[in-house]
C-alpha positions, 0 to 999 in steps of 0.5 A: 406129395407122398404115396402110402406113407402112414399118417401123412397126407397124400398131397400137401401145399405149404405157401411161404413168403420170405421164409414165413409159412402163409398157408397150408393145404392138406389133402386129408381135410381138403381145405386151405388154412391161413397160417397168419392172423392177418390172412383171416381178413380174406373172405370165404370165396377167396379161400374156396377159390384157393381150395379149388386150385390146390385140389386141381393141382393135387389131381394133376400131380397124381396123374403126372406120377401115374404117367411117370 
C-alpha cells in the first residue's frame, strides 16, 4: 500500500507461487488480472469474487493505517 505516491496505486496485491507472479490487483483499476495464460480458464464469477476480496482487503488495510 502507498500514500500520496505520484503515479502509483494506493493499494496493490501481487499473488506469487514459487516465485512466479500469478495475479495482480491494482486499486486504480479495481480488477484482478491473471498473469499466467492458464489462469484465463477461470470463469468471470471467480474473478469477481477475487476482486471483491481484494477490494475488502484494501478498505481494511486503509482503516488499519488510519487507526495507527
